[in-house]
C-alpha positions in Angstrom: 148.2 162.8 150.3 151.8 162.6 151.2 155.3 160.4 150.0 157.2 158.9 152.5 160.6 159.9 152.9 163.9 157.6 152.1 164.3 157.7 156.1 161.1 155.6 156.5 160.9 153.4 153.2 164.8 152.7 154.5 163.7 151.8 158.4 160.8 149.7 157.0 162.7 147.5 154.3 165.4 146.7 156.9 162.4 145.7 159.7 160.8 143.5 157.8 162.8 142.4 155.0 165.7 142.3 156.8 165.3 141.2 160.6 166.1 144.2 161.9 164.9 145.9 165.1 162.3 148.7 164.3 160.4 151.1 166.9 157.6 152.9 166.0 157.5 156.4 167.0 156.1 157.0 169.8 154.7 160.4 168.9 153.6 161.6 165.0 154.1 165.6 164.8 152.6 168.1 161.6 154.1 170.8 160.5 154.1 173.3 158.0 156.8 174.1 155.0 157.1 177.1 153.0 159.5 175.1 150.3 159.0 172.2 149.3 160.5 168.9 150.5 161.4 165.7 148.7 162.2 162.2 149.6 165.6 163.3 151.2 165.7 167.2 151.4 163.7 168.4 154.6 162.6 171.9 152.5 161.7 174.9 155.1 160.0 174.6 158.0 158.1 177.9 159.5 159.9 179.2 162.2 159.2 182.1 164.8 155.7 183.8 165.1 154.3 181.6 168.1 154.7 178.1 164.9 155.1 174.7 166.6 154.1 171.5 165.7 151.1 169.7 166.2 150.9 165.7 168.1 149.1 163.5 165.8 149.7 160.9 168.7 149.2 157.2 166.4 146.1 155.9 167.9 142.7 154.8 166.2 141.0 157.7 167.7 143.0 159.8 165.9 144.1 158.5 162.4 141.1 156.3 160.1 141.4 152.9 158.7 141.8 152.3 155.5 138.1 150.9 155.2 136.7 154.9 155.3 137.3 157.9 156.7 136.1 158.6 160.6 136.6 154.7 161.3 137.9 154.0 164.7 138.6 150.3 164.1 141.6 148.4 163.1 142.0 148.8 159.2 140.5 146.7 156.3 140.2 148.5 153.7 142.4 148.0 150.4 143.1 152.0 149.9 146.5 152.0 152.1 145.4 155.3 152.5 144.3 157.2 156.6 143.4 160.5 157.4 142.7 162.9 160.3 139.7 161.8 162.4 139.5 165.5 163.4 140.7 168.8 163.3 144.4 169.9 163.6 144.6 172.7 164.8 147.9 175.2 165.2 148.3 177.4 167.4 147.6 181.4 166.2 150.2 182.9 164.7 152.2 185.9 166.4 153.2 187.0 163.3 153.8 186.1 159.5 154.5 182.6 159.1 155.0 183.3 155.2 153.8 181.0 152.5 153.1 177.8 153.3 152.6 175.5 150.4 153.3 171.5 152.7 153.2 169.6 156.0 155.6 166.7 156.6 155.1 164.0 159.7 157.8 164.5 161.9 159.0 162.1 164.8 159.5 164.2 167.4 158.0 167.7 168.5 161.1 169.7 167.7 164.2 168.0 164.9 163.4 164.4 165.1 163.2 162.5 161.3 160.7 163.4 159.0 158.2 160.7 157.7 155.9 162.1 155.4 155.4 164.9 153.3 153.3 166.3 151.0 152.0 169.4 149.0 149.1 171.6 149.8 146.1 171.5 147.6 146.2 175.3 147.6 149.0 177.2 149.0 148.0 179.4 152.2 149.6 182.8 153.0 149.7 183.0 157.1 149.0 186.0 158.7 149.3 187.8 162.4 146.6 186.0 164.6 145.3 183.9 162.1 143.0 180.7 162.4 145.4 177.5 160.9 143.5 174.2 160.6 143.0 171.4 159.0 139.3 169.6 159.1 138.7 166.5 159.8 139.8 163.7 156.6 142.1 166.4 155.3 145.4 165.1 155.6 145.3 161.7 153.8 148.4 159.4 154.1 148.2 156.4 151.5 150.9 154.1 151.9 149.9 151.9 149.0 151.2 153.7 146.1 
């Protein structure tokens, strides 16, 4: 499960309740972290050794509707939860990435704003040439907390 950052919470409040302009991000990008983030702190993102965030473009194809994992139609469910519809594959590490404990979703491929974050069910030490992948439906984001 993922939590919303203060940045995103403030944008949604200002847009929905305060009539401020909010332009959703053109892209979403998943990153891996070796230290815990919080609503207001970035944690420590992996760097170097062929690491890069993975593009998770907003679309009905890439993200499940709230009614069920794998759904590719508009949301009609009551879970407030979405998940990835296909595997998320990171580049092959050319060296150690350390012990990954968390993931984050950002609004840019580099830098940008963290939107959501969460702890991995099991921390994983990533070594050179490891396969770094999340199966379909393995990453869940819940809005209705």
